[in-house]
C-alpha positions in Angstrom: -14.4 -43.4 -20.6 -12.1 -46.0 -18.9 -12.0 -46.5 -15.2 -8.4 -45.3 -15.0 -9.4 -42.0 -16.7 -12.3 -41.5 -14.3 -10.0 -42.2 -11.4 -7.4 -39.7 -12.6 -10.0 -37.0 -13.1 -11.5 -37.6 -9.7 -8.1 -37.2 -8.1 -7.4 -34.0 -9.9 -10.8 -32.5 -9.2 -11.1 -30.4 -6.1 -13.0 -31.8 -3.1 -16.7 -31.1 -3.4 -19.4 -31.9 -0.8 -21.6 -34.9 -1.7 -24.8 -32.7 -1.6 -23.3 -30.1 -4.0 -24.0 -30.7 -7.7 -21.3 -30.1 -10.3 -21.7 -26.7 -12.0 -23.5 -26.5 -15.3 -22.2 -25.0 -18.4 -24.6 -22.1 -18.0 -23.4 -21.5 -14.5 -19.7 -21.6 -15.5 -20.5 -19.2 -18.4 -22.3 -16.8 -16.1 -19.4 -16.9 -13.6 -16.9 -16.2 -16.4 -19.0 -13.3 -17.7 -19.3 -11.8 -14.3 -15.6 -12.0 -13.6 -14.9 -10.5 -17.1 -17.1 -7.6 -16.3 -15.4 -7.1 -13.0 -12.0 -7.1 -14.7 -13.3 -4.7 -17.3 -14.6 -2.4 -14.6 -11.1 -2.3 -12.9 -8.8 -2.4 -16.0 -11.0 -0.1 -18.2 -10.4 3.1 -16.3 -6.7 2.3 -15.8 -6.4 1.7 -19.6 -8.0 5.1 -20.3 -5.7 6.9 -17.8 -2.6 5.3 -19.4 -3.7 5.9 -23.0 -4.6 9.5 -22.3 -1.2 10.1 -20.6 0.6 8.8 -23.7 -1.6 10.6 -26.2 -0.4 13.8 -28.0 -2.2 17.0 -27.3 -3.9 17.2 -30.8 -5.5 13.8 -30.2 -6.7 14.8 -26.7 -8.1 18.0 -28.2 -9.7 16.1 -31.1 -11.6 13.7 -28.8 -12.5 16.4 -26.4 -11.2 14.7 -23.3 -10.1 11.2 -22.2 -8.7 9.0 -25.0 -10.0 5.4 -25.2 -8.4 4.2 -28.5 -4.7 5.2 -28.9 -4.0 7.4 -32.0 -0.3 7.9 -31.5 2.0 7.6 -28.5 4.3 10.2 -27.0 6.2 10.3 -23.7 6.5 14.1 -23.7 4.2 14.4 -20.6 6.5 12.1 -18.6 9.7 13.6 -19.8 8.5 17.1 -18.9 7.2 16.0 -15.5 10.5 14.2 -14.6 12.8 16.8 -16.1 12.8 18.7 -12.8 10.6 21.0 -10.8 7.8 20.4 -8.3 6.7 16.9 -9.6 10.3 15.5 -9.5 10.8 16.9 -6.0 7.5 15.5 -4.9 8.4 12.0 -6.1 11.7 12.2 -4.2 9.8 13.3 -1.1 7.3 10.5 -1.4 10.0 7.9 -1.9 12.0 9.1 1.0 9.0 9.3 3.4 7.9 5.9 2.3 11.2 4.2 2.8 12.1 5.9 6.1 8.5 5.7 7.4 8.1 2.0 6.6 11.5 1.1 8.2 10.6 3.1 11.3 7.0 1.7 11.6 8.2 -1.9 11.1 10.9 -1.5 13.7 8.5 -0.2 16.3 5.7 -2.6 15.4 7.9 -5.7 15.5 9.5 -4.7 18.8 6.0 -3.9 20.3 4.5 -7.1 19.0 7.3 -9.3 20.2 7.2 -7.8 23.7 3.4 -8.3 23.8 3.6 -11.8 22.6 5.7 -12.9 25.6 3.1 -13.5 28.4 5.7 -13.1 31.1 6.9 -9.7 30.0 6.7 -6.7 32.4 3.3 -5.0 32.2 2.2 -7.3 29.3 -1.6 -7.1 30.0 -1.6 -3.4 30.9 0.2 -2.3 27.7 -1.9 -4.7 25.6 -5.1 -3.2 26.9 -3.7 0.4 26.5 -2.8 0.1 22.9 -6.1 -1.8 22.1 -8.0 1.2 23.6 -6.6 3.5 21.0 -8.4 1.5 18.3 -11.7 2.7 19.7 -10.9 6.1 21.3 -8.9 8.9 19.7 -7.9 12.4 20.8 -9.2 14.0 17.6 -7.7 16.2 14.9 -7.2 19.4 16.9 -5.4 17.9 19.9 -3.2 15.9 17.5 -2.3 19.0 15.6 -1.6 20.9 18.8 0.7 18.1 20.0 2.6 18.1 16.7 2.9 21.8 16.8 4.1 21.8 20.4 6.8 19.3 19.5 8.0 21.6 16.7 7.3 19.1 13.9 5.2 21.3 11.7 6.9 22.1 8.3 9.2 19.1 8.8 9.2 15.7 7.1 8.8 14.0 10.5 5.2 15.3 10.6 4.5 13.0 7.7 5.8 9.9 9.6 5.4 10.2 13.4 1.7 11.0 13.7 0.7 7.8 11.8 3.8 5.7 12.4 2.2 2.8 14.2 -1.0 0.8 13.4 -2.4 -1.1 16.4 -4.1 -3.6 14.0 -0.7 -4.4 12.4 0.8 -4.9 15.9 -1.9 -7.3 16.9 -1.5 -9.3 13.7 2.3 -9.6 14.3 1.7 -10.5 17.9 -0.7 -13.3 17.0 1.7 -14.6 14.4 4.6 -14.5 16.9 2.5 -16.3 19.5 1.8 -19.1 17.0 5.5 -19.9 16.7 6.5 -23.0 18.6 7.7 -22.0 22.1 10.2 -25.0 22.1 12.3 -23.1 19.5 12.7 -20.0 21.8 13.2 -22.1 24.9 16.0 -24.1 23.3 17.7 -20.9 22.2 17.5 -19.5 25.8 19.1 -22.8 27.0 21.9 -22.2 24.6 22.4 -18.7 26.1 20.6 -16.5 23.5 19.1 -13.3 24.6 15.8 -11.8 23.6 17.3 -9.7 20.8 19.1 -12.6 19.3 16.0 -14.8 19.5 14.0 -12.1 17.7 16.6 -11.6 14.9 17.6 -15.2 14.3 14.5 -17.2 15.1 11.3 -15.2 15.1 11.8 -12.9 12.2 13.1 -15.5 9.7 10.1 -17.6 10.5 7.8 -14.6 10.0 8.9 -13.5 6.6 5.4 -13.8 5.1 3.6 -11.7 7.7 6.5 -9.2 7.7 6.2 -8.8 4.0 2.5 -8.2 4.1 2.7 -5.6 7.0 5.6 -3.9 5.3 3.4 -3.5 2.2 0.5 -2.1 4.3 2.8 0.5 5.8 4.5 1.4 2.5 1.2 1.8 0.6 -0.1 3.9 3.5 2.9 6.3 3.4 2.9 6.4 -0.4 -0.8 7.2 -0.6 -1.0 9.6 2.4 -1.9 13.2 1.7 -3.8 14.5 4.8 -0.9 15.0 7.1 1.0 17.0 4.5 -2.1 19.2 3.9 -2.3 20.2 7.5 1.3 20.1 8.8 3.2 21.5 5.8 2.9 25.0 4.4 5.8 24.9 2.0 4.8 23.8 -1.4 8.3 22.5 -2.2 8.0 20.0 0.6 4.7 18.5 -0.6 4.7 14.7 -1.5 3.4 13.4 -4.8 -0.2 12.8 -3.7 -0.7 16.4 -2.7 0.6 17.5 -6.1 -1.8 15.1 -7.7 -4.7 16.7 -5.7 -3.6 20.2 -6.9 -3.6 19.0 -10.5 -6.9 17.0 -10.5 -9.2 18.0 -7.6 -8.5 21.7 -7.6 -8.3 21.8 -11.4 -5.1 23.7 -11.6 -3.4 23.6 -14.9 0.1 22.4 -14.0 2.9 22.9 -11.6 4.6 26.3 -11.9 7.4 25.1 -14.3 4.9 23.6 -16.8 2.2 26.3 -16.8 3.9 28.2 -19.7 4.0 25.0 -21.9 0.3 24.4 -21.2 -0.7 28.0 -22.0 1.2 28.0 -25.3 -0.4 24.7 -26.4 2.7 22.5 -26.2 1.3 20.3 -23.5 -2.2 19.2 -22.5 -3.2 19.8 -18.9 -5.4 16.6 -19.0 -2.4 14.6 -20.3 -0.2 15.9 -17.5 -2.9 15.0 -14.9 -3.2 11.5 -16.2 0.7 11.1 -16.3 0.9 12.1 -12.6 -1.8 9.5 -11.8 0.2 6.8 -13.5 3.4 7.8 -11.7 1.5 7.6 -8.4 0.2 4.1 -9.3 3.5 2.6 -10.5 5.1 1.7 -7.2 2.0 0.0 -5.8 1.4 -1.9 -9.0 5.0 -3.1 -9.1 5.3 -4.1 -5.5 1.9 -5.8 -5.0 2.5 -8.9 -7.2 5.7 -9.8 -5.3 3.9 -9.7 -1.9 0.6 -11.2 -3.2 1.7 -14.8 -2.5 2.3 -14.0 1.1 -1.1 -12.5 1.8 -3.0 -15.7 2.7 -0.2 -17.1 4.9 0.8 -13.8 6.4 -2.5 -12.1 7.3 -4.9 -15.1 7.8 -2.5 -17.2 9.8 -1.5 -14.2 11.9 -5.2 -13.3 12.5 -6.3 -16.8 13.5 -3.4 -18.2 15.6 -3.0 -17.1 19.2 
């Protein structure tokens, strides 16, 4: 091997401590096998759920349960679920609550984090200690329910948003990131006559796109996956979000929503296929959104957690 080739390879190789030996072939093979098993453990159940949701009823009946190897594909479970009824309405409820809730939570969190990141703001230390105390002490379920009931929020969609609208952890991450932005930028803007609102919208937020994307994903996934608030604050089944319908189908072993029970009883549809189809519908938004935000995770969360 020529000296030039060795030099090029040494430049391309990642930095390694002098005391650490290069990995052996057996070690690399073991690492690869372990990672393959981890991927199989994650993707295997997902594959089974998707294949079962796309399998015809005779195939599901033939194997006696979950389908591993596809033996025909049909979209009848999805078309029936999305043709109207409780599942379609639940999807619309979940989408609406997720969009409105994420927008409201991000607005409150950004404003609170920006105010707490300015050391000279009024009551800065008192409010910071007050919100941090809520991370360790909570009122409990019964007082929270009585508060929501006294405000007249039961059986309303606001009960799915307001009780869990703000995460103190997310505010602290945003605050730390805002404090890491060079103060010279904000001072120069103030000299030019910009107010706090203009500084936040034109300087702070454009520089914080990474952390804002990550925190938005946290809130969105939280709202999309939430089911507990709906189970205690809502009594109307028509107002239930998708996750609660999924619980009714899977955990409580109900056959199907009201509009599909007849098709299940007559043998046109499989109750197991419908359950798997609802699971896939619940997973699609998170699976689609996560790759677009993945590249922001390291910069957004780690930087915001370390700086300040």
